C-alpha positions as semicolon CSV with decimal commas, in nm:
position;residue;x (nm);y (nm);z (nm)
1;X;-2,879;-6,587;15,079
2;X;-2,755;-6,941;15,008
3;X;-2,949;-7,142;14,753
4;X;-3,168;-7,417;14,892
5;X;-3,046;-7,755;14,760
6;X;-3,296;-7,948;14,555
7;X;-3,408;-8,283;14,700
8;X;-3,253;-8,590;14,541
9;X;-3,521;-8,775;14,341
10;X;-3,570;-9,140;14,437
11;X;-3,445;-9,427;14,226
12;X;-3,726;-9,597;14,032
13;X;-3,763;-9,924;13,844
14;X;-3,718;-9,883;13,469
15;X;-4,021;-10,102;13,400
16;X;-4,286;-10,019;13,663
17;X;-4,140;-9,704;13,831
18;X;-4,147;-9,867;14,177
19;X;-3,928;-9,672;14,426
20;X;-3,611;-9,873;14,484
21;X;-3,448;-9,675;14,764
22;X;-3,363;-9,858;15,088
23;X;-3,423;-10,204;14,945
24;X;-3,207;-10,494;15,065
25;X;-3,255;-10,684;14,740
26;X;-3,140;-10,566;14,396
27;X;-3,457;-10,690;14,231
28;X;-3,771;-10,480;14,205
29;X;-4,029;-10,636;14,439
30;X;-4,313;-10,517;14,215
31;X;-4,215;-10,660;13,875
32;X;-3,891;-10,854;13,938
33;X;-3,664;-10,637;13,721
34;X;-3,301;-10,641;13,835
35;X;-3,115;-10,315;13,905
36;X;-2,779;-10,195;14,035
37;X;-2,790;-9,882;14,255
38;X;-2,435;-9,805;14,139
39;X;-2,527;-9,818;13,770
40;X;-2,754;-9,534;13,656
41;X;-2,845;-9,720;13,341
42;X;-3,033;-9,986;13,542
43;X;-3,280;-9,746;13,708
44;X;-3,438;-9,403;13,652
45;X;-3,502;-9,099;13,867
46;X;-3,786;-8,970;13,648
47;X;-4,143;-9,010;13,777
48;X;-4,384;-9,228;13,577
49;X;-4,531;-9,060;13,272
50;X;-4,905;-9,035;13,330
51;X;-5,017;-8,892;12,996
52;X;-5,367;-8,780;13,097
53;X;-5,236;-8,544;13,367
54;X;-5,103;-8,323;13,088
55;X;-5,453;-8,230;12,971
56;X;-5,730;-8,384;13,185
57;X;-5,726;-8,129;13,473
58;X;-5,748;-7,836;13,232
59;X;-6,019;-8,012;13,030
60;X;-6,232;-8,074;13,338
61;X;-6,188;-7,717;13,459
62;X;-6,259;-7,563;13,118
63;X;-6,557;-7,785;13,033
64;X;-6,712;-7,833;13,375
65;X;-6,635;-7,488;13,510
66;X;-6,728;-7,322;13,183
67;X;-7,063;-7,505;13,168
68;X;-7,153;-7,413;13,526
69;X;-7,049;-7,049;13,477
70;X;-7,237;-7,036;13,146
71;X;-7,555;-7,163;13,313
72;X;-7,533;-6,913;13,599
73;X;-7,469;-6,615;13,370
74;X;-7,758;-6,712;13,140
75;X;-7,989;-6,741;13,441
76;X;-7,884;-6,396;13,564
77;X;-7,836;-6,201;13,241
78;X;-7,975;-6,407;12,953
79;X;-7,794;-6,457;12,622
80;X;-7,569;-6,153;12,588
81;X;-7,233;-6,076;12,430
82;X;-7,067;-6,185;12,755
83;X;-7,233;-6,526;12,760
84;X;-7,202;-6,576;12,384
85;X;-6,842;-6,465;12,332
86;X;-6,640;-6,428;12,653
87;X;-6,730;-6,764;12,810
88;X;-6,597;-6,958;12,505
89;X;-6,295;-6,723;12,510
90;X;-6,227;-6,824;12,871
91;X;-6,272;-7,194;12,792
92;X;-6,017;-7,168;12,512
93;X;-5,777;-6,967;12,730
94;X;-5,781;-7,229;13,004
95;X;-5,698;-7,506;12,759
96;X;-5,433;-7,292;12,591
97;X;-5,275;-7,215;12,927
98;X;-5,327;-7,538;13,122
99;X;-5,298;-7,798;12,848
100;X;-4,946;-7,940;12,808
101;X;-4,983;-8,066;12,453
102;X;-4,918;-7,913;12,111
103;X;-5,126;-7,630;11,967
104;X;-5,356;-7,854;11,764
105;X;-5,401;-8,078;12,067
106;X;-5,495;-7,775;12,276
107;X;-5,742;-7,660;12,011
108;X;-5,903;-8,005;11,985
109;X;-5,932;-8,031;12,364
110;X;-6,077;-7,678;12,377
111;X;-6,349;-7,783;12,131
112;X;-6,419;-8,093;12,342
113;X;-6,442;-7,871;12,652
114;X;-6,677;-7,640;12,462
115;X;-6,902;-7,935;12,377
116;X;-6,891;-8,046;12,741
117;X;-6,991;-7,697;12,858
118;X;-7,272;-7,668;12,601
119;X;-7,397;-8,009;12,714
120;X;-7,424;-7,881;13,072
121;X;-7,620;-7,572;12,958
122;X;-7,848;-7,786;12,739
123;X;-7,900;-8,029;13,026
124;X;-8,025;-7,738;13,238
125;X;-8,289;-7,664;12,975
126;X;-8,147;-7,342;12,832
127;X;-8,054;-7,484;12,491
128;X;-8,230;-7,708;12,245
129;X;-8,047;-7,890;11,970
130;X;-8,084;-7,607;11,719
131;X;-7,977;-7,335;11,965
132;X;-7,686;-7,550;12,085
133;X;-7,561;-7,583;11,727
134;X;-7,587;-7,205;11,677
135;X;-7,409;-7,128;12,005
136;X;-7,133;-7,376;11,918
137;X;-7,088;-7,216;11,576
138;X;-7,068;-6,866;11,725
139;X;-6,816;-6,990;11,984
140;X;-6,559;-7,128;11,739
141;X;-6,368;-6,802;11,682
142;X;-6,362;-6,699;12,054
143;X;-6,235;-7,046;12,146
144;X;-5,952;-7,019;11,891
145;X;-5,858;-6,672;12,018
146;X;-5,870;-6,804;12,374
147;X;-5,633;-7,093;12,297
148;X;-5,385;-6,854;12,136
149;X;-5,413;-6,612;12,427
150;X;-5,373;-6,882;12,693
151;X;-5,072;-7,030;12,517
152;X;-4,911;-6,685;12,485
153;X;-4,974;-6,618;12,856
154;X;-4,800;-6,941;12,953
155;X;-4,498;-6,866;12,732
156;X;-4,469;-6,514;12,877
157;X;-4,491;-6,633;13,237
158;X;-4,246;-6,917;13,173
159;X;-3,987;-6,661;13,063
160;X;-4,047;-6,431;13,359
161;X;-3,889;-6,427;13,707
162;X;-4,184;-6,594;13,876
163;X;-4,138;-6,930;14,047
164;X;-4,286;-7,152;13,777
165;X;-4,309;-7,480;13,969
166;X;-4,627;-7,388;14,154
167;X;-4,737;-7,086;13,955
168;X;-4,795;-7,252;13,621
169;X;-4,963;-7,558;13,773
170;X;-5,202;-7,359;13,988
171;X;-5,571;-7,431;13,924
172;X;-5,639;-7,105;14,102
173;X;-5,470;-6,904;13,828
174;X;-5,663;-7,091;13,560
175;X;-5,989;-7,048;13,751
176;X;-5,926;-6,674;13,768
177;X;-5,964;-6,665;13,389
178;X;-6,337;-6,715;13,449
179;X;-6,345;-6,368;13,608
180;X;-6,330;-6,224;13,256
181;X;-6,677;-6,339;13,141
182;X;-6,819;-6,277;13,488
183;X;-6,698;-5,917;13,489
184;X;-6,813;-5,870;13,128
185;X;-7,162;-6,000;13,212
186;X;-7,192;-5,773;13,517
187;X;-7,081;-5,469;13,319
188;X;-7,308;-5,547;13,022
189;X;-7,607;-5,646;13,233
190;X;-7,934;-5,785;13,097
191;X;-8,014;-5,614;12,769
192;X;-8,357;-5,449;12,727
193;X;-8,616;-5,596;12,493
194;X;-8,532;-5,531;12,131
195;X;-8,766;-5,410;11,858
196;X;-8,985;-5,675;11,693
197;X;-8,853;-5,843;11,379
198;X;-9,071;-5,950;11,087
199;X;-8,971;-6,241;10,863
200;X;-9,163;-6,318;10,542
201;X;-9,147;-6,608;10,297
202;X;-9,333;-6,631;9,965
203;X;-9,462;-6,932;9,772
204;X;-9,649;-6,950;9,442
205;X;-9,928;-7,208;9,435
206;X;-10,071;-7,341;9,111
207;X;-10,431;-7,293;9,219
208;X;-10,677;-6,998;9,237
209;X;-10,693;-6,800;9,564
210;X;-10,996;-6,979;9,713
211;X;-10,839;-7,318;9,649
212;X;-10,516;-7,195;9,807
213;X;-10,719;-7,056;10,097
214;X;-10,855;-7,399;10,182
215;X;-10,500;-7,529;10,193
216;X;-10,393;-7,295;10,475
217;X;-10,244;-7,489;10,765
218;X;-10,018;-7,430;11,061
219;X;-9,680;-7,593;11,113
220;X;-9,826;-7,860;11,338
221;X;-10,073;-7,971;11,069
222;X;-9,823;-8,025;10,785
223;X;-9,800;-8,391;10,687
224;X;-9,458;-8,362;10,519
225;X;-9,147;-8,489;10,703
226;X;-9,004;-8,218;10,927
227;X;-8,684;-8,062;10,780
228;X;-8,362;-8,184;10,944
229;X;-8,280;-7,834;11,071
230;X;-8,600;-7,822;11,276
231;X;-8,548;-8,177;11,403
232;X;-8,246;-8,053;11,600
233;X;-8,475;-7,893;11,856
234;X;-8,717;-8,119;12,050
235;X;-8,933;-7,815;12,128
236;X;-9,012;-7,784;11,755
237;X;-9,144;-8,140;11,715
238;X;-9,526;-8,121;11,697
239;X;-9,755;-8,390;11,836
240;X;-10,116;-8,275;11,788
241;X;-10,345;-7,969;11,784
242;X;-10,658;-7,870;11,973
243;X;-10,917;-7,611;11,868
244;X;-11,027;-7,439;11,549
245;X;-10,927;-7,153;11,317
246;X;-11,244;-7,090;11,117
247;X;-11,355;-6,757;11,264
248;X;-11,212;-6,454;11,447
249;X;-11,150;-6,536;11,812
250;X;-11,095;-6,907;11,756
251;X;-10,808;-7,055;11,951
252;X;-10,581;-7,329;11,818
253;X;-10,344;-7,486;12,070
254;X;-10,052;-7,679;11,928
255;X;-9,891;-7,938;12,156
256;X;-9,523;-8,019;12,108
257;X;-9,297;-8,273;12,273
258;X;-9,183;-8,020;12,532
259;X;-9,439;-7,742;12,538
260;X;-9,742;-7,570;12,390
261;X;-9,812;-7,286;12,150
262;X;-10,156;-7,125;12,133
263;X;-10,264;-6,897;11,846
264;X;-10,579;-6,687;11,839
265;X;-10,731;-6,586;11,505
266;X;-10,750;-6,206;11,476
267;X;-10,857;-6,152;11,113
268;X;-11,019;-6,355;10,840
269;X;-11,080;-6,236;10,483
270;X;-11,161;-6,550;10,281
271;X;-10,930;-6,593;9,986
272;X;-10,713;-6,298;10,097
273;X;-10,585;-6,297;10,454
274;X;-10,574;-6,497;10,776
275;X;-10,399;-6,333;11,073
276;X;-10,330;-6,460;11,423
277;X;-10,151;-6,367;11,743
278;X;-9,962;-6,590;11,984
279;X;-10,135;-6,596;12,324
280;X;-9,936;-6,880;12,484
281;X;-9,570;-6,974;12,439
282;X;-9,486;-7,249;12,686
283;X;-9,135;-7,398;12,657
284;X;-9,115;-7,321;12,285
285;X;-8,782;-7,139;12,235
286;X;-8,868;-6,913;12,531
287;X;-8,504;-6,816;12,586
288;X;-8,452;-6,728;12,220
289;X;-8,755;-6,529;12,109
290;X;-9,090;-6,395;12,222
291;X;-9,338;-6,484;11,949
292;X;-9,595;-6,213;11,869
293;X;-9,814;-6,282;11,567
294;X;-9,825;-6,381;11,202
295;X;-10,038;-6,393;10,889
296;X;-10,108;-6,567;10,560
297;X;-10,163;-6,317;10,276
298;X;-10,293;-6,440;9,941
299;X;-10,292;-6,248;9,612
300;X;-10,399;-6,373;9,266
301;X;-10,151;-6,384;8,977
302;X;-10,174;-6,495;8,613
303;X;-10,538;-6,380;8,582
304;X;-10,634;-6,559;8,901
305;X;-10,519;-6,904;8,794
306;X;-10,238;-6,905;9,046
307;X;-10,184;-6,757;9,392
308;X;-9,890;-6,589;9,561
309;X;-9,890;-6,669;9,934
310;X;-9,684;-6,465;10,177
311;X;-9,634;-6,609;10,526
312;X;-9,520;-6,358;10,789
313;X;-9,398;-6,413;11,145
314;X;-9,321;-6,138;11,398
315;X;-9,115;-6,192;11,711
316;X;-8,905;-6,009;11,967
317;X;-8,546;-6,146;11,967
318;X;-8,392;-6,229;12,304
319;X;-8,043;-6,327;12,188
320;X;-7,754;-6,085;12,158
321;X;-7,522;-5,986;12,001
322;X;-7,749;-5,975;11,698
323;X;-7,474;-6,036;11,442
324;X;-7,415;-6,376;11,602
325;X;-7,776;-6,494;11,604
326;X;-7,977;-6,306;11,343
327;X;-7,863;-6,523;11,053
328;X;-7,955;-6,841;11,238
329;X;-8,297;-6,709;11,337
330;X;-8,371;-6,608;10,978
331;X;-8,257;-6,948;10,850
332;X;-8,472;-7,137;11,101
333;X;-8,784;-6,926;11,039
334;X;-8,751;-6,940;10,661
335;X;-8,708;-7,317;10,689
336;X;-9,023;-7,341;10,902
337;X;-9,212;-7,111;10,662
338;X;-9,100;-7,313;10,362
339;X;-9,220;-7,633;10,532
340;X;-9,564;-7,482;10,604
341;X;-9,604;-7,333;10,255
342;X;-9,497;-7,662;10,093
343;X;-9,769;-7,841;10,291
344;X;-10,019;-7,575;10,191
345;X;-9,913;-7,609;9,826
346;X;-9,956;-7,989;9,839
347;X;-10,307;-7,956;9,979
348;X;-10,420;-7,668;9,755
349;X;-10,289;-7,813;9,431
350;X;-10,434;-8,149;9,522
351;X;-10,771;-7,981;9,575
352;X;-10,732;-7,795;9,245
353;X;-10,687;-8,119;9,062
């Protein structure tokens, strides 16, 4: 079968890339640059170099498509291994395959696409600032693996017998990469509720137990500046509280910028223990954890001149895989506990004085 001749590319102006074929004049009508159709050094047959076309389409597909897919999978299956790991893997693979820049350029663009995708998910209300930072941290390694995989796929296909002109530029082939996290999410499904986790933090207060008891306060009542880690999430910014916590059955509702948290007192032993359970969790990290209960336990030390306070929080985690999120949950809760206990220490030691 005879080979099909390639079309002859048009002559273009060296300065503005205007097509010069079939002109009566030997001056470019666009910019006025002279040319000689018989002298190849006075014109070019290469198309204009539009630098953004080498990375913008892949960036839009990876960031925009990844964010939309991420949102849909979280709505259907929650935060699972598929949504946590394979979506960033696909984002990196698309940039590694579709980006026509160097490796470090691909990696940088993949990270930008990741931020774009996380912004879409956060805009839909599934991520606060703290959770977005955790998800981004967990996604770094999958994105890197994805860039390497996408780049390797392009090199392999470029050396194969496929027709590369349309094959490598096809958005359809790049979009098919998103089938990987979709299939992974369908196979994994929505994970069942996990066992409750208990996190405890201890603080020694330089005051006897009854003085420390009168310093007990919830997160929303602490007058200290909120730690920077907790400021990342708007849902953890308290505004005011309603109700009381003096006797069993009392209800204290804490109003935040984007939700409410209501705690009911379940046990009071003055100078020893105050326990509560969470009866309302409205837009307060609902996609990350189901809050259950907690307690303040006080025990005297140094012949009763000082008090050891142990603050405990129990919750059911909703984020998997656990190795990716457990460290961040522990860090956030210990930070919150430390903030509460520091406020309690300020009040109790002030009272002791």
